[in-house]
C-alpha positions as CSV (number, residue, x, y, z in Angstrom):
1,M,139.5,-127.8,26.3
2,T,137.5,-127.4,23.2
3,V,133.8,-128.5,23.6
4,K,132.4,-130.5,20.8
5,I,128.8,-129.9,19.9
6,A,126.9,-131.7,17.1
7,G,123.5,-132.1,15.7
8,A,121.3,-135.1,15.1
9,P,118.6,-135.6,12.4
10,I,116.1,-136.9,15.0
11,S,115.8,-133.3,16.2
12,W,114.2,-132.7,12.9
13,G,112.0,-135.8,13.1
14,V,114.2,-138.0,11.0
15,C,114.0,-141.5,12.5
16,E,114.7,-145.1,11.7
17,V,111.3,-146.3,13.0
18,P,108.8,-147.0,10.2
19,G,105.8,-144.6,10.2
20,W,107.6,-142.0,12.4
21,G,105.9,-138.9,11.0
22,F,106.9,-136.8,8.1
23,Q,110.5,-137.2,7.1
24,M,112.0,-133.8,6.3
25,D,114.3,-133.4,3.3
26,R,118.0,-133.9,4.2
27,D,119.1,-130.7,2.4
28,R,116.9,-128.6,4.5
29,V,117.8,-130.4,7.7
30,L,121.5,-130.0,7.2
31,A,121.2,-126.4,6.0
32,E,119.3,-125.6,9.2
33,M,122.0,-127.3,11.3
34,V,124.6,-125.1,9.6
35,S,122.5,-122.0,10.2
36,L,122.7,-122.7,13.9
37,G,126.5,-123.0,13.9
38,Y,126.8,-126.7,13.9
39,T,130.0,-128.0,12.4
40,A,129.3,-131.7,12.8
41,T,126.4,-134.2,12.9
42,E,125.5,-137.8,13.6
43,F,124.5,-139.7,10.4
44,G,120.8,-140.3,11.2
45,P,119.0,-143.5,10.0
46,L,120.4,-145.5,7.1
47,G,119.4,-143.8,3.9
48,F,119.1,-140.3,5.2
49,L,122.6,-139.6,4.0
50,P,124.2,-141.4,1.0
51,V,124.9,-145.0,1.9
52,E,128.3,-145.3,0.1
53,A,131.1,-143.9,2.3
54,T,132.8,-141.6,-0.2
55,A,129.5,-140.1,-1.3
56,R,128.5,-139.6,2.4
57,V,131.8,-137.8,3.2
58,S,131.4,-135.5,0.2
59,F,127.8,-134.8,0.9
60,L,128.6,-133.6,4.4
61,A,131.8,-131.8,3.4
62,E,130.0,-129.8,0.7
63,R,127.8,-128.5,3.5
64,G,130.6,-127.8,5.9
65,L,129.8,-130.6,8.3
66,A,132.0,-133.3,9.8
67,A,130.8,-136.8,10.6
68,V,130.5,-137.6,14.3
69,G,129.2,-141.1,13.8
70,G,125.7,-142.4,14.6
71,F,123.1,-144.5,16.4
72,V,123.2,-148.1,15.3
73,P,120.6,-150.6,16.7
74,A,121.7,-154.2,16.7
75,V,120.4,-157.4,18.2
76,L,123.0,-158.3,20.8
77,H,121.1,-160.7,23.1
78,N,120.3,-163.6,20.8
79,P,122.8,-166.5,21.0
80,D,121.8,-167.5,17.4
81,H,122.5,-164.1,15.9
82,D,126.0,-162.7,15.3
83,P,126.0,-158.9,15.0
84,E,129.6,-158.7,14.0
85,P,129.1,-158.7,10.2
86,E,126.5,-155.9,10.2
87,I,128.6,-153.9,12.6
88,R,131.8,-154.3,10.6
89,A,129.9,-153.1,7.5
90,E,128.9,-150.0,9.5
91,L,132.4,-149.5,10.8
92,E,133.8,-149.5,7.2
93,V,131.7,-146.5,6.5
94,F,132.5,-144.8,9.8
95,R,136.2,-145.2,9.2
96,A,136.0,-143.9,5.7
97,A,133.9,-140.9,6.8
98,G,136.3,-140.1,9.7
99,A,133.5,-140.7,12.2
100,S,134.7,-141.2,15.7
101,T,131.8,-142.9,17.6
102,I,129.4,-145.7,17.0
103,V,126.4,-145.5,19.4
104,L,125.1,-149.0,19.9
105,A,121.6,-149.8,21.0
106,A,120.6,-153.3,22.2
107,N,117.7,-153.8,19.7
108,T,114.8,-156.0,20.7
109,G,114.5,-157.4,17.1
110,V,111.1,-155.8,16.5
111,D,110.3,-152.3,15.1
112,G,109.5,-149.5,17.5
113,Y,110.2,-148.7,21.1
114,D,106.9,-149.4,22.8
115,S,107.6,-152.8,24.3
116,R,110.4,-155.3,24.9
117,P,110.9,-158.9,26.1
118,E,112.6,-159.8,29.3
119,L,116.1,-161.3,29.1
120,D,117.1,-164.6,30.8
121,A,120.6,-165.3,32.0
122,T,121.7,-166.6,28.7
123,G,120.4,-163.5,26.9
124,W,122.3,-161.2,29.3
125,A,125.5,-163.2,29.1
126,T,125.3,-163.0,25.3
127,L,124.5,-159.2,25.3
128,L,127.4,-158.4,27.7
129,A,129.9,-160.5,25.8
130,N,128.8,-158.9,22.5
131,L,129.3,-155.4,23.9
132,D,132.9,-156.1,24.9
133,R,133.5,-157.9,21.6
134,L,132.1,-155.1,19.5
135,E,134.0,-152.4,21.4
136,T,137.2,-154.3,20.5
137,I,136.2,-154.6,16.9
138,A,135.3,-150.9,16.7
139,A,138.7,-150.0,18.0
140,E,140.3,-151.9,15.1
141,Y,138.7,-149.3,12.9
142,G,139.7,-146.4,15.1
143,V,136.1,-145.9,16.2
144,L,134.8,-145.7,19.8
145,A,131.9,-147.9,20.6
146,V,129.4,-146.9,23.3
147,I,126.2,-148.4,24.6
148,H,123.1,-146.2,24.6
149,P,120.5,-147.0,27.3
150,H,117.3,-146.4,25.3
151,V,113.6,-146.8,26.0
152,G,112.2,-150.0,24.4
153,T,115.6,-151.7,24.0
154,M,117.3,-154.5,26.0
155,V,119.3,-151.9,28.0
156,E,116.7,-149.5,29.3
157,T,116.2,-149.6,33.1
158,S,118.4,-148.8,36.0
159,D,118.8,-152.5,36.6
160,D,119.9,-153.0,33.0
161,I,122.4,-150.2,33.3
162,E,123.9,-151.7,36.5
163,K,124.3,-155.1,34.7
164,V,126.3,-153.3,31.9
165,L,128.4,-151.3,34.4
166,S,129.4,-154.5,36.3
167,G,129.4,-157.0,33.4
168,S,131.1,-155.0,30.6
169,G,133.8,-152.5,30.2
170,I,132.1,-150.6,27.3
171,G,131.6,-146.8,27.6
172,F,128.2,-145.2,27.7
173,C,126.3,-142.7,25.7
174,L,124.5,-140.7,28.4
175,D,121.1,-139.8,27.0
176,T,119.7,-137.4,29.5
177,G,116.1,-138.2,28.5
178,H,116.1,-141.9,27.9
179,M,118.0,-142.6,31.1
180,F,115.3,-140.8,33.1
181,I,112.4,-142.5,31.3
182,G,114.1,-145.9,31.9
183,G,114.0,-145.2,35.6
184,A,117.6,-144.0,36.3
185,D,118.8,-140.6,37.5
186,P,121.0,-139.0,34.7
187,V,122.4,-136.5,37.2
188,A,123.5,-139.1,39.7
189,F,124.9,-141.2,36.8
190,A,126.9,-138.3,35.5
191,R,128.3,-137.6,39.0
192,S,129.1,-141.3,39.9
193,H,130.1,-142.7,36.5
194,A,131.6,-139.8,34.6
195,D,134.6,-142.0,33.8
196,R,132.3,-144.4,31.8
197,I,130.6,-141.6,29.9
198,K,132.2,-141.1,26.5
199,H,129.4,-139.6,24.4
200,V,126.3,-137.5,25.3
201,H,122.8,-137.2,23.7
202,A,121.6,-134.0,25.4
203,K,117.8,-133.7,25.7
204,D,115.3,-132.3,28.1
205,V,112.1,-134.0,29.3
206,K,108.7,-133.0,30.8
207,F,108.5,-135.4,33.8
208,E,104.7,-135.4,33.7
209,L,104.7,-137.0,30.2
210,A,107.8,-139.2,30.9
211,N,106.1,-140.7,34.0
212,K,103.1,-141.6,31.8
213,V,105.4,-143.6,29.6
214,I,106.9,-145.3,32.7
215,S,103.4,-146.1,34.0
216,G,102.2,-147.4,30.7
217,E,99.6,-144.7,30.3
218,L,101.2,-143.5,27.1
219,T,103.4,-145.3,24.6
220,Y,106.8,-143.7,23.9
221,Y,105.6,-142.6,20.5
222,Q,102.5,-141.0,21.8
223,A,104.4,-139.1,24.5
224,V,106.8,-137.7,21.8
225,I,103.9,-136.5,19.8
226,E,102.4,-134.8,22.9
227,G,105.7,-132.9,23.5
228,M,107.6,-135.0,26.1
229,Y,110.9,-133.6,24.8
230,V,111.5,-129.9,25.0
231,P,114.4,-127.6,24.3
232,L,117.3,-127.8,26.8
233,G,116.6,-125.8,29.9
234,Q,112.8,-125.9,29.4
235,G,112.1,-129.3,30.9
236,D,112.6,-131.0,34.2
237,V,116.1,-132.6,33.7
238,D,118.8,-130.7,35.5
239,I,121.0,-130.3,32.4
240,A,123.2,-127.7,34.2
241,A,124.1,-130.2,36.9
242,I,125.0,-132.9,34.3
243,V,127.2,-130.5,32.3
244,T,128.9,-129.4,35.5
245,A,129.6,-133.0,36.5
246,L,131.0,-133.9,33.1
247,Q,133.1,-130.8,32.7
248,S,134.5,-131.3,36.1
249,A,135.5,-134.8,35.0
250,H,137.2,-133.3,31.9
251,F,134.7,-134.9,29.5
252,A,136.2,-134.9,26.0
253,G,133.4,-136.5,24.0
254,W,130.6,-135.0,21.9
255,Y,127.5,-133.3,23.2
256,V,125.0,-134.3,20.5
257,L,121.8,-132.2,20.8
258,E,118.8,-134.4,20.4
259,Q,115.2,-133.5,20.8
260,D,113.1,-136.4,19.5
261,H,110.4,-134.9,17.3
262,V,107.5,-136.3,15.3
263,V,106.9,-133.8,12.4
264,A,103.3,-133.9,11.0
265,N,104.1,-132.1,7.7
266,E,106.6,-129.8,6.0
267,P,107.2,-126.8,8.3
268,A,107.1,-123.3,7.0
269,E,110.5,-121.8,6.2
270,G,112.2,-120.7,9.4
271,S,109.8,-122.5,11.7
272,G,109.4,-126.1,13.0
273,P,112.1,-128.1,14.7
274,V,114.8,-125.5,13.9
275,S,113.3,-123.2,16.5
276,D,113.7,-125.7,19.3
277,A,117.2,-126.7,18.1
278,K,118.2,-123.0,18.2
279,A,117.0,-122.7,21.8
280,S,118.8,-125.9,22.8
281,V,122.2,-125.0,21.4
282,A,122.0,-121.5,22.9
283,Y,121.3,-122.9,26.3
284,L,124.1,-125.5,26.1
285,R,126.6,-122.9,25.0
286,S,125.5,-120.7,27.9
287,L,126.3,-123.5,30.3
288,L,129.6,-124.1,28.7
289,G,130.5,-120.4,28.8
290,E,130.6,-120.0,25.0
């Protein structure tokens, strides 16, 4: 079975959140991905790559990279908001680019990931119905839709995850860092629900800083700046156990290496986020026997 490993622009500090540090040039980011042996990448935030589908495909192909898909936040819980038009617009580009996976996040409707409202029964019913509906719509385009439990979104905590497991049939993006920060155990989830995991965002976390986010001592953004995310194998998440569980279940999706970074300024050539990305991909390949 061929293991699929891809990069993500957030590992270079490229993020959809306004004010999220220095945004590195896309040519440098993609060149550094290729230097590490990546053959595919997620899209990153809107505008990082060309918006028009043909131009986006050409831009990646010229650099030897295929399109995996990408992270798409959408408001799914509001009965007065229909996410279908915006998701169909995304899916048109995904299909044209040959991208396989749309990673949905249940956006709160406000910028950033430092707080979120509580959902009532109507909000949950709307969110769950939208997940199943958008999964069906994505399939029309030949694209797999998954839900990404994410800090500061409407699907964050272990209780939220249980609601999605029981109330929707959509597959999951297992983000090994966000799931822990949200209060769930990513190792236990990989062992118990491997059949629902269709996509992976692999990241490692320092529990000391993650716990400060959980307690409210630090905001998510502050913790990222302080180094909450570290290269795979250098933090407190048992990445090896997760990979073992997934491979035992014949996981056939993408391992997308993500280490959320906030970059202060342009790194010197050969330094900066690429050093951590190099360590992460080497560690994952060692686990996979590559």
